[in-house]
N, C-alpha and C positions, 0 to 999 in steps of 0.2 A: 781596721788596722790588721786584724788577723789575716785578711786576704793579701794585703801588701806583704806581710811578713812571710807568708807561705808561698807566694808567687815569685818573690825575689830570687833570682838565680845567682848564687854566690859562687864566683869563679876566681876571685883574686882578693888581695888584701883590701882594696878600696870597696868592693861590694860586701866584704865581711864587715867592714866598719859601718856601712849603711845598714846592714842586717842588725848589728848590735844596737844602733840608734833606734831602729824600728822595734826591736825586742824591749828596749827600755821604755819606749813610748807605750807599748802594749801593756806592760806591767802597770804603768801609771794610769792608763785609761781604762783597762779591763782587768783589774786584779782578781775579779771573780772567776776568770778563766785560768788562773794559775793555781796549781796544786802546791807549789813550793815558793812562797812569797818572801820568806826570810832568807838572808844570805846563808846561814848554816844549813837550812833545808835544801836550798838550791844547790849548794856545793856538794852536799851528800848525793842528791839526785844526779848531779852532773857526773860524779865519779861512777855511780851505779849504771847510768845510761851509757857511759863510755865503755864499760865492760860489756854491755848487752847490744851495742849498736850493730854488730855484725849479724846478730840474729834478726834484727829489724830488716836489714838489707836482704838477708836470705829469704825471709818471709814475704817480702814485697817484690821479689825477683828484680832487685835494683841493680844487680851485677856491679856492686861496689866492693872493693877490698878495703876494709876499715884499717888495715895495717899500713896502708899507703896514705900518708898525711895529705889532706887536701882541704882547702878553705871550705868547700861545700860540706865535707864531713864534720868539720868543727861546727858549722852552722846547724847541721842536723842534730848534733849532740846537744847544743844549747836549746834548740826547740824541744827536744825530747825531755830535757831536764825541767822544762817549764811545767810539765804535767806528769812526770814519771812518779810512780808510787812504789 
C-alpha cells in the first residue's frame, strides 16, 4: 500500500481523490506505520507540516514553491502529517 501511495503522481483533483482513498486504506491496513493515528494528532501534525513543507522541498532540492497551491503539494502535506512528530 505504501508503494502505491508514494508512487501516485497527484496532478489534479481526481488524482488527489485517489490519493486520499489510498491514504485512508493505508491507515486501516498499516496503522503501525502512522505516527498520528487520531484525528486531533493528525490535524496538529497537518498544521505543523504545512508550516515546514518548504524546508522539506528545499532540503530535497525539489524546486517547488509551497506558496503556490498545487494538488501535489496538498498530497505531500498529508503524507508528511502521517508521520510528522
